[in-house]
N, C-alpha and C positions, 0 to 999 in steps of 0.2 A: 518325856515322850513328845515327839513332834508329829503332826499329822497334816495330810492334805485331804480335804473333803470336797468331793464333786457332787453338787446338788443339781439334779437333772429334771427338767420339766417333762411332762408326758409327751412322748413323741407322736407325730401325726400318723405314723405307721409303726405301731409297736412291734409287729412281727419282724419287719425288716430291720428296725433299730436293734432289737434283741439279737438277731442273727449277726449283725455287724459288731455290736458292742461286746457280746459274749464270745463271739467266734474270732474276732480280730483284735479289737482294742484292748480288752482285758488280758488276753494271752501276751500281748506286747507289754502291758504294764507289769505283769508278773515277772518280767525279766529285768526290771529296774534294779540297779545296784543298791545295796544296803537296805532294801525293803524288808521289814520285819513281818508285816502282815498286810494283806489286802482283803477287805470285806465289802460286801455289797448288800444293802438292805432295800427292800421294796417299801415304798411309802404307802401306808394303809390309812393314814389320816393326818390332818394338819390342824393347827389352831392359829388364829389371828393372821391369816393370809388368804388371799384369793388365788394364789398360785396353785396350779394343778401339777403337783410334784409326782414324780414317778419312782426314782431311785436316788439313794445317797451312797456313793462309793467312798471308802475311806482307805487311805494309804498310811501306814504307820512306820515311823522310823525311830531309832534310838534317841536322836537329837536333831536339832535344827540344822547343824552343819552337815550331817549326813543326808538329810532331806535335800538341802540346797545342792550338794554335790551330785546326788542322784538325778535331780531335775536338770542339771547342767550337762549331764553325760550325753553321749551320742544317743543312747536309747531313750533317755529323758526328753531330748529334743524331738525325737521321732514320735513319742507318745503325745507330747504337747501339740505337735504339728498335726497329728491324726485327729485331734478334736475337730478340726475343720471338716473332716469327712463325716462326722456325726451331724453336722449342721443341717444337712439335707433332710434329716428326720425330725429335727427339733424346731419348736416355734421360736426359741431364743437360745443363745449359748448357755452352757452350764455355768453355774456360779461356782467358783473355786475359792475355798476358804483354807488358809494355812494357819495352823495353831501350834503353840509350843507350851 
């Protein structure tokens, strides 16, 4: 199983961020080819960090090859490019972690 994890800090304007993230960005992400599962967890606590984290989004794929193909697709490029639109709400860019 291969996964993409997007770790997002608490936005300066949570209401506007949620409106855009859940109304535009996530619906776009749900169209990624080969995507098995998309899940979003609200962060309720952290240990060993001073980061003020808000949500962790996880995209799950059958394998790393399908993940890479998905991210390289037209919609994958649009989703990755759309992260820039989230930056107006965030104190810093999301941390993206890819695991296999």
